gemmi code that builds the backbone of each chain (N, CA, C; Angstrom):
import gemmi

chains = {
    "A": [
        ("MET", (-1.198, -279.784, 1.241), (-1.188, -281.207, 1.772), (-1.878, -281.316, 3.106)),
        ("SER", (-2.737, -282.281, 3.314), (-3.506, -282.279, 4.557), (-2.663, -282.902, 5.675)),
        ("VAL", (-2.780, -282.232, 6.881), (-2.074, -282.754, 7.901), (-3.003, -283.943, 8.615)),
        ("PRO", (-2.479, -285.142, 8.833), (-3.298, -286.137, 9.407), (-3.503, -285.844, 10.927)),
        ("SER", (-4.669, -286.291, 11.340), (-4.952, -286.022, 12.712), (-4.416, -287.345, 13.423)),
        ("HIS", (-3.767, -286.926, 14.549), (-3.139, -288.026, 15.334), (-3.819, -288.016, 16.791)),
        ("GLY", (-4.121, -289.289, 17.154), (-4.721, -289.319, 18.518), (-3.775, -289.083, 19.616)),
        ("THR", (-2.443, -289.524, 19.321), (-1.443, -289.270, 20.396), (-0.398, -288.397, 19.745)),
        ("ARG", (0.327, -287.699, 20.828), (1.526, -286.870, 20.310), (2.665, -287.823, 19.956)),
        ("ARG", (3.382, -287.277, 18.957), (4.476, -288.146, 18.441), (5.822, -287.786, 19.005)),
        ("TRP", (6.633, -288.788, 19.285), (7.824, -288.655, 19.980), (9.026, -288.706, 18.923)),
        ("PRO", (10.045, -288.015, 18.965), (10.454, -286.991, 19.966), (9.932, -285.636, 19.592)),
        ("SER", (9.550, -284.750, 20.466), (9.017, -283.547, 20.063), (10.013, -282.543, 19.410)),
        ("ARG", (11.291, -282.856, 19.700), (12.382, -282.133, 18.964), (12.217, -282.244, 17.330)),
        ("VAL", (11.741, -283.431, 17.055), (11.468, -283.622, 15.487), (10.074, -283.236, 15.207)),
        ("TYR", (9.060, -283.579, 15.811), (7.650, -283.371, 15.455), (7.120, -282.086, 16.103)),
        ("GLY", (7.859, -281.293, 16.851), (7.312, -280.112, 17.404), (7.120, -279.029, 16.580)),
        ("GLU", (7.905, -278.991, 15.435), (7.784, -277.822, 14.452), (7.689, -278.275, 13.061)),
        ("GLY", (7.304, -277.402, 12.211), (7.316, -277.659, 10.777), (6.042, -278.444, 10.264)),
        ("ASP", (5.941, -278.693, 9.078), (4.672, -279.334, 8.446), (4.933, -280.652, 8.221)),
        ("GLU", (3.839, -281.497, 8.042), (3.968, -282.915, 7.636), (4.595, -282.990, 6.206)),
        ("PRO", (5.706, -283.603, 6.041), (6.305, -283.750, 4.585), (5.600, -284.747, 3.944)),
        ("ASP", (5.863, -284.840, 2.562), (5.432, -285.907, 1.732), (5.735, -287.253, 2.347)),
        ("ALA", (4.717, -288.053, 2.510), (5.007, -289.343, 3.216), (6.137, -290.193, 2.600)),
        ("ARG", (6.307, -289.990, 1.158), (7.387, -290.722, 0.551), (8.770, -290.322, 1.054)),
        ("PHE", (8.868, -289.140, 1.387), (10.198, -288.664, 1.973), (10.464, -289.214, 3.314)),
        ("SER", (9.462, -289.267, 4.215), (9.553, -289.741, 5.478), (9.959, -291.236, 5.438)),
        ("LEU", (9.203, -291.982, 4.516), (9.462, -293.354, 4.453), (10.820, -293.723, 3.868)),
        ("ALA", (11.255, -292.779, 3.021), (12.732, -293.044, 2.348), (13.734, -292.728, 3.560)),
        ("ASN", (13.379, -291.751, 4.384), (14.279, -291.392, 5.357), (14.327, -292.608, 6.418)),
        ("GLU", (13.258, -293.234, 6.639), (13.126, -294.405, 7.586), (14.002, -295.594, 6.947)),
        ("ARG", (13.941, -295.794, 5.626), (14.501, -296.951, 4.909), (16.101, -296.705, 4.962)),
        ("THR", (16.450, -295.360, 4.880), (17.796, -295.110, 4.951), (18.386, -295.409, 6.328)),
        ("PHE", (17.597, -294.979, 7.265), (17.978, -295.318, 8.736), (18.202, -296.878, 8.827)),
        ("LEU", (17.300, -297.641, 8.367), (17.317, -299.030, 8.415), (18.586, -299.704, 7.727)),
        ("ALA", (18.824, -299.092, 6.534), (20.113, -299.475, 5.866), (21.307, -299.246, 6.613)),
        ("TRP", (21.442, -298.048, 7.306), (22.541, -297.778, 8.144), (22.705, -298.764, 9.341)),
        ("LEU", (21.480, -299.144, 9.874), (21.515, -300.179, 11.000), (22.024, -301.432, 10.467)),
        ("ARG", (21.652, -301.936, 9.301), (22.130, -303.110, 8.747), (23.623, -303.048, 8.587)),
        ("THR", (24.081, -301.873, 8.028), (25.513, -301.623, 8.025), (26.195, -301.886, 9.269)),
        ("ALA", (25.669, -301.183, 10.339), (26.226, -301.435, 11.652), (26.259, -302.871, 12.031)),
        ("MET", (25.082, -303.567, 11.759), (25.124, -305.017, 12.081), (26.178, -305.818, 11.376)),
        ("ALA", (26.431, -305.429, 10.142), (27.612, -306.154, 9.274), (28.841, -305.910, 9.958)),
        ("LEU", (29.179, -304.589, 10.413), (30.390, -304.260, 11.173), (30.533, -305.099, 12.328)),
        ("MET", (29.483, -305.078, 13.146), (29.577, -305.937, 14.434), (29.737, -307.469, 14.217)),
        ("ALA", (29.012, -308.007, 13.076), (29.270, -309.388, 12.724), (30.612, -309.611, 12.266)),
        ("ALA", (31.185, -308.702, 11.498), (32.624, -308.895, 11.146), (33.582, -308.937, 12.309)),
        ("GLY", (33.311, -308.030, 13.307), (34.086, -308.096, 14.561), (34.069, -309.467, 15.242)),
        ("VAL", (32.845, -309.871, 15.492), (32.577, -311.155, 16.258), (33.180, -312.313, 15.358)),
        ("GLY", (33.068, -312.185, 14.102), (33.616, -313.311, 13.132), (35.017, -313.382, 13.207)),
        ("ILE", (35.858, -312.330, 13.082), (37.268, -312.501, 13.051), (37.769, -312.945, 14.515)),
        ("GLU", (37.113, -312.639, 15.487), (37.492, -312.936, 16.938), (37.194, -314.495, 17.041)),
        ("THR", (36.149, -314.998, 16.563), (35.782, -316.468, 16.652), (36.776, -317.222, 15.802)),
        ("VAL", (37.129, -316.805, 14.580), (38.121, -317.409, 13.869), (39.452, -317.334, 14.567)),
        ("ASN", (39.779, -316.149, 15.240), (41.063, -316.061, 15.863), (41.198, -317.069, 17.026)),
        ("ALA", (40.112, -317.240, 17.774), (39.968, -318.177, 18.895), (40.074, -319.706, 18.398)),
        ("ALA", (39.527, -319.929, 17.218), (39.376, -321.306, 16.760), (40.708, -321.901, 16.132)),
        ("THR", (41.473, -320.949, 15.518), (42.524, -321.298, 14.752), (43.943, -321.311, 15.429)),
        ("SER", (44.028, -320.634, 16.472), (45.303, -320.538, 17.123), (45.100, -320.827, 18.730)),
        ("SER", (46.143, -321.538, 19.317), (46.019, -321.914, 20.719), (46.077, -320.557, 21.540)),
        ("SER", (47.036, -319.712, 21.155), (46.970, -318.384, 21.839), (46.583, -317.296, 20.973)),
        ("GLN", (45.418, -316.595, 21.354), (44.879, -315.639, 20.436), (45.817, -314.438, 20.230)),
        ("ASN", (45.589, -314.048, 18.956), (46.490, -312.797, 18.557), (45.831, -311.526, 19.105)),
        ("PRO", (46.522, -310.790, 19.952), (45.738, -309.607, 20.480), (45.531, -308.569, 19.491)),
        ("LEU", (46.325, -308.555, 18.425), (45.967, -307.558, 17.362), (44.648, -307.753, 16.730)),
        ("VAL", (44.333, -309.064, 16.544), (42.950, -309.343, 15.918), (41.984, -309.070, 16.840)),
        ("THR", (42.238, -309.341, 18.251), (41.155, -308.927, 19.205), (40.879, -307.459, 19.205)),
        ("TRP", (41.915, -306.617, 19.117), (41.741, -305.163, 18.949), (40.998, -304.833, 17.763)),
        ("LEU", (41.445, -305.424, 16.656), (40.653, -305.079, 15.467), (39.163, -305.367, 15.581)),
        ("ALA", (38.846, -306.656, 16.268), (37.478, -306.939, 16.423), (36.672, -306.021, 17.221)),
        ("LEU", (37.445, -305.418, 18.335), (36.728, -304.353, 19.228), (36.667, -303.079, 18.448)),
        ("LEU", (37.595, -302.792, 17.584), (37.401, -301.578, 16.666), (36.099, -301.690, 15.796)),
        ("LEU", (35.996, -302.831, 15.186), (34.865, -303.046, 14.353), (33.523, -302.981, 15.183)),
        ("LEU", (33.610, -303.568, 16.351), (32.238, -303.633, 17.139), (32.073, -302.162, 17.696)),
        ("ALA", (33.111, -301.341, 18.117), (32.835, -300.079, 18.439), (32.329, -299.169, 17.183)),
        ("GLY", (32.877, -299.397, 16.084), (32.220, -298.834, 14.912), (30.855, -299.066, 14.716)),
        ("GLY", (30.432, -300.366, 14.834), (29.077, -300.721, 14.705), (28.134, -299.943, 15.745)),
        ("VAL", (28.704, -299.974, 16.981), (27.846, -299.181, 18.014), (27.767, -297.779, 17.657)),
        ("LEU", (28.749, -297.111, 17.182), (28.851, -295.762, 16.781), (27.863, -295.433, 15.599)),
        ("VAL", (27.945, -296.290, 14.647), (27.045, -296.181, 13.566), (25.524, -296.325, 13.886)),
        ("SER", (25.281, -297.266, 14.830), (23.965, -297.510, 15.272), (23.326, -296.191, 15.927)),
        ("ALA", (24.137, -295.735, 16.883), (23.752, -294.517, 17.565), (23.598, -293.290, 16.746)),
        ("ALA", (24.616, -293.137, 15.817), (24.615, -292.005, 14.892), (23.433, -292.073, 13.966)),
        ("SER", (23.031, -293.336, 13.535), (21.937, -293.432, 12.534), (20.676, -292.930, 13.024)),
        ("PHE", (20.408, -293.029, 14.387), (19.130, -292.509, 14.828), (19.068, -291.097, 14.853)),
        ("THR", (20.315, -290.383, 15.377), (20.359, -288.971, 15.426), (20.232, -288.392, 13.988)),
        ("ARG", (20.898, -289.086, 13.080), (20.746, -288.575, 11.692), (19.311, -288.724, 11.098)),
        ("TRP", (18.692, -289.889, 11.516), (17.253, -289.942, 11.081), (16.461, -288.691, 11.655)),
        ("ALA", (16.663, -288.462, 12.939), (15.957, -287.366, 13.583), (16.266, -286.081, 12.885)),
        ("ALA", (17.567, -285.800, 12.570), (17.886, -284.512, 11.978), (17.310, -284.368, 10.591)),
        ("THR", (17.321, -285.538, 9.751), (16.726, -285.452, 8.454), (15.169, -285.269, 8.451)),
        ("GLU", (14.557, -285.861, 9.504), (13.059, -285.904, 9.453), (12.698, -284.385, 9.905)),
        ("ARG", (13.591, -283.759, 10.719), (13.362, -282.383, 11.258), (13.498, -281.467, 10.054)),
        ("ALA", (14.572, -281.683, 9.213), (14.960, -280.781, 8.009), (13.763, -281.020, 7.038)),
        ("LEU", (13.169, -282.250, 6.878), (12.151, -282.443, 5.944), (10.904, -281.683, 6.443)),
        ("ARG", (10.630, -281.598, 7.650), (9.473, -280.857, 8.182), (9.503, -279.378, 8.083)),
        ("THR", (10.811, -278.921, 8.326), (10.924, -277.463, 8.325), (11.487, -276.962, 6.976)),
        ("GLY", (11.754, -277.722, 5.966), (12.107, -277.189, 4.708), (13.511, -276.892, 4.639)),
        ("ARG", (14.415, -277.147, 5.668), (15.756, -276.685, 5.671), (16.519, -277.670, 4.890)),
        ("PRO", (17.809, -277.420, 4.449), (18.648, -278.450, 3.832), (18.862, -279.687, 4.682)),
        ("LEU", (19.076, -280.793, 3.931), (19.324, -282.001, 4.740), (20.670, -281.949, 5.480)),
        ("PRO", (20.897, -282.629, 6.590), (22.255, -282.720, 7.191), (23.267, -283.287, 6.380)),
        ("ALA", (24.453, -282.936, 6.475), (25.594, -283.449, 5.501), (25.814, -284.837, 5.978)),
        ("PRO", (26.081, -285.731, 4.915), (26.345, -287.100, 5.357), (27.668, -287.458, 5.746)),
        ("ARG", (27.937, -287.205, 7.036), (29.315, -287.340, 7.702), (29.603, -288.843, 7.803)),
        ("MET", (28.645, -289.722, 8.178), (28.827, -291.046, 8.431), (29.504, -291.804, 7.289)),
        ("GLY", (29.088, -291.365, 6.111), (29.624, -292.016, 4.811), (31.216, -291.847, 4.914)),
        ("ALA", (31.576, -290.672, 5.137), (33.093, -290.470, 4.948), (33.838, -291.139, 6.005)),
        ("VAL", (33.206, -291.081, 7.314), (33.856, -291.802, 8.374), (34.058, -293.297, 8.139)),
        ("LEU", (32.869, -293.896, 7.652), (32.803, -295.311, 7.467), (33.760, -295.572, 6.297)),
        ("GLY", (33.700, -294.951, 5.208), (34.601, -295.115, 4.034), (36.049, -295.142, 4.452)),
        ("TYR", (36.508, -294.020, 5.047), (37.955, -294.013, 5.507), (38.241, -295.105, 6.541)),
        ("GLY", (37.402, -295.145, 7.470), (37.511, -296.234, 8.587), (37.679, -297.665, 7.998)),
        ("LEU", (36.882, -298.004, 7.018), (36.915, -299.381, 6.562), (38.296, -299.420, 5.657)),
        ("ALA", (38.593, -298.386, 5.028), (39.919, -298.483, 4.331), (40.988, -298.655, 5.190)),
        ("ALA", (40.936, -298.041, 6.390), (42.028, -298.214, 7.394), (41.899, -299.701, 8.034)),
        ("VAL", (40.735, -300.185, 8.221), (40.631, -301.572, 8.668), (41.133, -302.539, 7.683)),
        ("GLY", (40.955, -302.323, 6.393), (41.399, -303.136, 5.237), (42.886, -303.173, 5.177)),
        ("VAL", (43.534, -302.006, 5.410), (44.984, -301.955, 5.396), (45.541, -302.658, 6.658)),
        ("GLY", (44.861, -302.550, 7.823), (45.216, -303.309, 8.948), (45.105, -304.654, 8.851)),
        ("ILE", (44.059, -305.228, 8.113), (44.012, -306.670, 7.918), (45.116, -307.251, 7.116)),
        ("ALA", (45.361, -306.304, 5.969), (46.386, -306.643, 5.060), (47.720, -306.762, 5.794)),
        ("VAL", (48.108, -305.805, 6.494), (49.338, -305.897, 7.370), (49.299, -307.156, 8.273)),
        ("LEU", (48.251, -307.317, 8.968), (48.183, -308.547, 9.897), (48.430, -309.868, 9.147)),
        ("LEU", (47.850, -309.953, 7.853), (48.005, -311.100, 7.060), (49.457, -311.407, 6.775)),
        ("VAL", (50.127, -310.227, 6.357), (51.553, -310.437, 5.862), (52.420, -310.595, 7.115)),
        ("ILE", (52.300, -309.850, 8.104), (53.258, -309.940, 9.300), (52.986, -311.170, 10.159)),
        ("VAL", (51.694, -311.465, 10.498), (51.494, -312.515, 11.561), (50.834, -313.696, 10.836)),
        ("GLY", (50.388, -313.555, 9.645), (49.663, -314.666, 9.047), (48.301, -314.965, 9.665)),
        ("ILE", (47.846, -314.166, 10.513), (46.610, -314.042, 11.315), (46.412, -315.382, 12.168)),
    ],
    "B": [
        ("MET", (1.223, -284.319, -5.306), (1.480, -285.423, -6.379), (0.424, -285.218, -7.420)),
        ("PRO", (0.897, -285.059, -8.731), (-0.216, -285.057, -9.741), (-0.774, -286.410, -9.936)),
        ("ASP", (-2.046, -286.331, -10.265), (-2.876, -287.599, -10.287), (-3.216, -287.725, -11.972)),
        ("HIS", (-2.769, -288.683, -12.556), (-3.029, -288.828, -13.950), (-4.118, -289.993, -14.158)),
        ("HIS", (-4.617, -290.436, -13.110), (-5.605, -291.598, -13.319), (-6.986, -291.093, -13.654)),
        ("THR", (-7.611, -291.747, -14.597), (-8.942, -291.446, -14.905), (-9.852, -292.162, -13.948)),
        ("GLY", (-11.117, -291.930, -14.007), (-12.043, -292.515, -13.026), (-11.889, -293.996, -12.854)),
        ("ASP", (-12.099, -294.686, -13.988), (-12.155, -296.132, -13.859), (-10.661, -296.582, -13.351)),
        ("GLU", (-9.600, -296.069, -13.922), (-8.375, -296.414, -13.375), (-8.094, -296.254, -11.832)),
        ("ARG", (-8.671, -295.104, -11.534), (-8.419, -294.802, -10.127), (-9.036, -295.797, -9.187)),
        ("ALA", (-10.123, -296.296, -9.565), (-10.867, -297.301, -8.844), (-9.968, -298.525, -8.539)),
        ("ARG", (-9.059, -298.858, -9.571), (-8.316, -300.049, -9.548), (-6.873, -299.702, -9.153)),
        ("ALA", (-6.562, -298.457, -8.814), (-5.170, -298.042, -8.606), (-4.790, -298.514, -7.269)),
        ("PRO", (-3.501, -298.866, -7.078), (-3.080, -299.410, -5.834), (-3.211, -298.367, -4.754)),
        ("VAL", (-3.396, -298.771, -3.512), (-3.549, -297.954, -2.232), (-2.205, -297.207, -2.166)),
        ("ASP", (-1.094, -297.807, -2.419), (0.205, -297.323, -2.166), (1.018, -297.275, -3.350)),
        ("PRO", (0.805, -296.228, -4.261), (1.542, -296.086, -5.466), (3.005, -295.958, -5.247)),
        ("GLY", (3.861, -296.738, -5.994), (5.310, -296.778, -5.630), (5.587, -297.635, -4.594)),
        ("LEU", (4.538, -298.250, -3.992), (4.725, -299.325, -2.936), (5.730, -298.858, -1.838)),
        ("GLN", (5.714, -297.509, -1.472), (6.591, -296.990, -0.476), (6.359, -297.734, 0.959)),
        ("ILE", (5.155, -297.967, 1.293), (4.897, -298.540, 2.573), (5.404, -299.978, 2.671)),
        ("GLU", (5.053, -300.708, 1.418), (5.461, -302.098, 1.350), (7.039, -302.197, 1.394)),
        ("ARG", (7.727, -301.325, 0.703), (9.209, -301.339, 0.716), (9.746, -301.113, 2.019)),
        ("THR", (9.085, -300.077, 2.739), (9.621, -299.783, 4.134), (9.377, -300.866, 5.106)),
        ("THR", (8.214, -301.612, 4.916), (7.821, -302.718, 5.837), (8.863, -303.893, 5.589)),
        ("LEU", (9.242, -304.082, 4.277), (10.275, -305.117, 4.006), (11.544, -304.809, 4.656)),
        ("ALA", (12.007, -303.524, 4.508), (13.205, -303.034, 5.047), (13.250, -303.233, 6.650)),
        ("TRP", (12.018, -303.004, 7.338), (11.906, -303.352, 8.711), (12.098, -304.866, 8.920)),
        ("LEU", (11.504, -305.649, 8.059), (11.613, -307.096, 8.256), (13.108, -307.585, 8.176)),
        ("ARG", (13.639, -307.133, 7.103), (15.107, -307.517, 6.895), (15.957, -307.194, 8.029)),
        ("THR", (15.768, -305.901, 8.469), (16.577, -305.398, 9.616), (16.248, -306.256, 10.864)),
        ("GLY", (14.925, -306.493, 11.160), (14.626, -307.122, 12.362), (15.066, -308.579, 12.340)),
        ("LEU", (14.940, -309.106, 11.126), (15.507, -310.588, 11.025), (17.073, -310.646, 11.149)),
        ("SER", (17.747, -309.745, 10.670), (19.286, -309.776, 10.858), (19.586, -309.631, 12.257)),
        ("PHE", (18.845, -308.715, 12.962), (19.154, -308.537, 14.408), (18.763, -309.824, 15.203)),
        ("ALA", (17.674, -310.361, 14.885), (17.267, -311.703, 15.559), (18.316, -312.657, 15.421)),
        ("VAL", (18.702, -312.973, 14.084), (19.711, -314.061, 13.898), (21.009, -313.641, 14.520)),
        ("GLY", (21.444, -312.392, 14.332), (22.735, -311.933, 14.980), (22.872, -312.179, 16.461)),
        ("SER", (21.807, -311.646, 17.175), (21.819, -311.971, 18.601), (21.804, -313.332, 18.965)),
        ("LEU", (21.011, -314.147, 18.263), (20.960, -315.572, 18.629), (22.241, -316.193, 18.453)),
        ("VAL", (22.908, -315.922, 17.343), (24.271, -316.520, 17.014), (25.231, -316.148, 18.177)),
        ("LEU", (25.108, -314.726, 18.501), (26.094, -314.270, 19.521), (25.974, -314.929, 20.934)),
        ("THR", (24.662, -314.999, 21.221), (24.382, -315.619, 22.637), (24.763, -317.123, 22.701)),
        ("ARG", (24.576, -317.815, 21.581), (25.035, -319.165, 21.410), (26.422, -319.296, 21.506)),
        ("LEU", (27.173, -318.369, 20.938), (28.667, -318.358, 20.908), (29.136, -318.207, 22.407)),
        ("ILE", (28.446, -317.227, 23.174), (28.880, -316.973, 24.527), (28.504, -318.181, 25.298)),
        ("ALA", (27.294, -318.693, 25.135), (26.786, -319.794, 25.963), (27.797, -321.030, 25.859)),
        ("HIS", (28.481, -321.157, 24.727), (29.471, -322.269, 24.520), (30.414, -322.347, 25.545)),
        ("THR", (30.908, -321.128, 26.080), (32.017, -321.108, 27.131), (31.472, -320.532, 28.395)),
        ("ARG", (30.595, -319.621, 28.436), (30.091, -318.881, 29.604), (28.544, -318.816, 29.658)),
        ("PRO", (27.952, -319.915, 30.113), (26.454, -319.865, 30.162), (25.891, -318.840, 30.935)),
        ("LEU", (26.441, -318.428, 32.032), (25.792, -317.365, 32.890), (25.915, -316.024, 32.156)),
        ("VAL", (27.110, -315.742, 31.629), (27.272, -314.471, 30.895), (26.139, -314.515, 29.865)),
        ("ALA", (25.961, -315.554, 29.114), (25.023, -315.584, 27.999), (23.559, -315.243, 28.571)),
        ("LEU", (23.311, -315.794, 29.676), (21.919, -315.664, 30.357), (21.856, -314.191, 30.632)),
        ("GLY", (22.941, -313.485, 31.166), (22.837, -312.134, 31.463), (22.639, -311.236, 30.170)),
        ("CYS", (23.310, -311.697, 29.176), (23.180, -310.949, 27.792), (21.678, -311.076, 27.341)),
        ("VAL", (21.014, -312.223, 27.451), (19.728, -312.546, 26.912), (18.793, -311.640, 27.860)),
        ("LEU", (19.041, -311.566, 29.076), (18.155, -310.747, 30.074), (18.238, -309.257, 29.643)),
        ("ALA", (19.453, -308.794, 29.182), (19.536, -307.489, 28.795), (18.993, -307.241, 27.472)),
        ("LEU", (19.102, -308.095, 26.545), (18.476, -307.870, 25.245), (17.019, -308.034, 25.053)),
        ("LEU", (16.496, -309.028, 25.835), (15.182, -309.572, 25.613), (14.044, -308.347, 25.829)),
        ("PRO", (14.245, -307.525, 26.943), (13.210, -306.494, 27.053), (13.178, -305.517, 25.952)),
        ("VAL", (14.342, -305.118, 25.394), (14.261, -304.165, 24.325), (13.714, -304.812, 23.130)),
        ("ALA", (14.153, -306.121, 22.921), (13.692, -306.762, 21.706), (12.187, -306.888, 21.712)),
        ("VAL", (11.557, -307.301, 22.932), (10.132, -307.356, 23.152), (9.400, -305.874, 22.942)),
        ("LEU", (10.092, -304.869, 23.418), (9.602, -303.462, 23.185), (9.557, -303.180, 21.618)),
        ("VAL", (10.567, -303.558, 21.019), (10.715, -303.209, 19.531), (9.571, -303.922, 18.819)),
        ("GLY", (9.361, -305.290, 19.220), (8.366, -305.975, 18.597), (6.914, -305.550, 18.789)),
        ("VAL", (6.720, -305.083, 20.130), (5.369, -304.475, 20.411), (5.117, -303.132, 19.661)),
        ("LEU", (6.170, -302.327, 19.571), (6.062, -301.066, 18.801), (5.839, -301.241, 17.247)),
        ("ALA", (6.590, -302.303, 16.823), (6.392, -302.620, 15.377), (4.945, -303.120, 14.944)),
        ("VAL", (4.498, -304.063, 15.795), (3.063, -304.447, 15.654), (2.092, -303.324, 15.664)),
        ("ARG", (2.233, -302.473, 16.770), (1.405, -301.304, 16.912), (1.435, -300.450, 15.657)),
        ("ARG", (2.623, -300.171, 15.215), (2.732, -299.330, 13.991), (2.166, -299.971, 12.732)),
        ("TYR", (2.326, -301.266, 12.604), (1.774, -301.990, 11.455), (0.242, -301.922, 11.454)),
        ("ARG", (-0.399, -302.126, 12.744), (-1.827, -302.053, 12.748), (-2.199, -300.708, 12.463)),
        ("ALA", (-1.658, -299.562, 13.027), (-2.003, -298.205, 12.744), (-1.945, -297.946, 11.293)),
        ("ASP", (-0.879, -298.381, 10.547), (-0.684, -298.049, 9.213), (-1.740, -298.745, 8.334)),
        ("SER", (-2.022, -299.988, 8.683), (-2.766, -300.740, 7.760), (-4.329, -300.384, 7.980)),
        ("ALA", (-4.623, -299.711, 9.110), (-5.994, -299.311, 9.333), (-6.217, -297.951, 8.655)),
        ("LEU", (-5.199, -297.312, 8.092), (-5.443, -296.017, 7.502), (-6.299, -295.989, 6.225)),
        ("PRO", (-7.092, -295.006, 6.138), (-7.901, -294.898, 4.973), (-6.963, -294.595, 3.713)),
        ("GLN", (-7.518, -294.754, 2.598), (-6.616, -294.520, 1.385), (-6.077, -293.165, 1.319)),
        ("HIS", (-4.951, -293.009, 0.880), (-4.312, -291.655, 0.500), (-4.012, -290.842, 1.790)),
        ("ARG", (-3.966, -291.538, 2.938), (-3.604, -290.902, 4.267), (-2.255, -291.188, 4.481)),
        ("GLN", (-1.559, -290.197, 5.173), (-0.156, -290.263, 5.575), (-0.082, -291.540, 6.649)),
        ("PRO", (0.987, -292.235, 6.530), (1.251, -293.211, 7.516), (1.650, -292.647, 8.869)),
        ("LEU", (1.290, -293.218, 9.894), (1.668, -292.746, 11.125), (3.176, -293.022, 11.519)),
        ("ALA", (4.020, -292.067, 11.435), (5.420, -292.327, 11.768), (5.734, -291.668, 13.059)),
        ("ASP", (6.674, -292.348, 13.820), (6.983, -291.744, 15.144), (8.455, -292.233, 15.347)),
        ("GLY", (9.181, -291.630, 16.245), (10.474, -291.874, 16.547), (10.731, -293.041, 17.477)),
        ("ALA", (9.701, -293.571, 18.196), (9.894, -294.551, 19.176), (10.454, -295.835, 18.641)),
        ("LEU", (9.980, -296.250, 17.508), (10.455, -297.504, 17.058), (11.892, -297.413, 16.538)),
        ("PRO", (12.221, -296.417, 15.663), (13.599, -296.178, 15.339), (14.593, -296.095, 16.471)),
        ("ALA", (14.152, -295.443, 17.596), (14.996, -295.262, 18.725), (15.288, -296.628, 19.434)),
        ("GLY", (14.146, -297.398, 19.585), (14.167, -298.749, 20.096), (15.107, -299.656, 19.375)),
        ("VAL", (15.028, -299.680, 18.035), (15.878, -300.574, 17.217), (17.366, -300.051, 17.274)),
        ("ALA", (17.636, -298.706, 17.317), (18.960, -298.245, 17.619), (19.563, -298.605, 18.920)),
        ("LEU", (18.655, -298.493, 19.874), (19.098, -298.984, 21.256), (19.596, -300.479, 21.239)),
        ("LEU", (18.605, -301.295, 20.506), (18.911, -302.723, 20.429), (20.150, -302.989, 19.639)),
        ("ALA", (20.503, -302.221, 18.677), (21.685, -302.320, 17.917), (22.874, -302.036, 18.834)),
        ("VAL", (22.872, -300.986, 19.649), (23.937, -300.554, 20.571), (24.184, -301.735, 21.481)),
        ("LEU", (23.073, -302.304, 21.948), (23.252, -303.444, 23.028), (23.770, -304.710, 22.364)),
        ("VAL", (23.473, -304.955, 21.230), (23.973, -306.094, 20.486), (25.490, -305.849, 20.357)),
        ("GLY", (25.920, -304.652, 19.923), (27.337, -304.264, 19.917), (28.081, -304.494, 21.167)),
        ("ALA", (27.406, -304.055, 22.230), (27.989, -304.238, 23.605), (28.181, -305.749, 24.002)),
        ("VAL", (27.223, -306.428, 23.690), (27.211, -307.970, 23.881), (28.459, -308.538, 23.147)),
        ("GLY", (28.579, -308.076, 21.857), (29.665, -308.574, 21.045), (30.983, -308.177, 21.656)),
        ("MET", (30.998, -306.925, 22.306), (32.314, -306.655, 22.914), (32.587, -307.482, 24.146)),
        ("VAL", (31.499, -307.781, 24.891), (31.694, -308.655, 26.088), (32.170, -310.047, 25.620)),
        ("TYR", (31.710, -310.529, 24.486), (32.121, -311.818, 23.905), (33.610, -311.801, 23.575)),
        ("THR", (33.924, -310.664, 22.875), (35.368, -310.526, 22.359), (36.255, -310.482, 23.408)),
        ("VAL", (35.999, -309.728, 24.540), (36.986, -309.565, 25.707), (36.960, -310.807, 26.422)),
        ("LEU", (35.840, -311.514, 26.552), (35.840, -312.721, 27.500), (36.325, -313.923, 26.793)),
        ("LEU", (36.423, -314.000, 25.447), (36.745, -315.218, 24.831), (38.177, -315.611, 25.060)),
    ],
}
model = gemmi.Model(1)
for chain_id, residues in chains.items():
    chain = gemmi.Chain(chain_id)
    for i, (resn, *xyz) in enumerate(residues, 1):
        res = gemmi.Residue()
        res.name, res.seqid = resn, gemmi.SeqId(i, " ")
        for name, pos in zip(("N", "CA", "C"), xyz):
            atom = gemmi.Atom()
            atom.name, atom.element = name, gemmi.Element(name[0])
            atom.pos, atom.b_iso = gemmi.Position(*pos), 0.0
            res.add_atom(atom)
        chain.add_residue(res)
    model.add_chain(chain)
structure = gemmi.Structure()
structure.add_model(model)
structure.setup_entities()
């Protein structure tokens, strides 16, 4: 496979400093996976802002539990955003060096985390009626 | 990649078989659009009660958003100027910029949640 000539050095050098240029399709798929994670993060953050807005609009005194849940969702969104970039970099590096891809840890965290959030919302619905 | 095209077919073959670059560009557009809409809604919500805080949030988000836009246009130009069958120019700057923007949007969301 021919290595393309680049006029400028590519950043970060931790990713592009070693290995060979992978099949462009793999790099592009890695990029799309990164973007899909970012949209997931955006959905988490939108959920947080959404439930807090409803919380403020429907009751005269806001329920602090809902506010905490909103903050938890927003923190999850921030975490997923940051982790998605480091994962993109680790995957691109693995593609270049021919090593195995990094383990998908975010999926497990997000899956269990959302399950916990779902249980929390259910409890809130039953106990406080939100 | 094995090439099964015969001469005449190859002349009419798409530049981007599998439309990988096109799919990736569309993913960038979807993501960018969702962030644009999300941050607009968020700042509008904050401006409803705290106009000054909303202004501060816009001032924090705007430089990063402009940076991401500039990087995206630059990458699009570089990729579309590539001769056929060459690798697209990928770089970590645009992904890092968008991830930073996402983190900032989350921080603004937290500001909204705490202040509301």
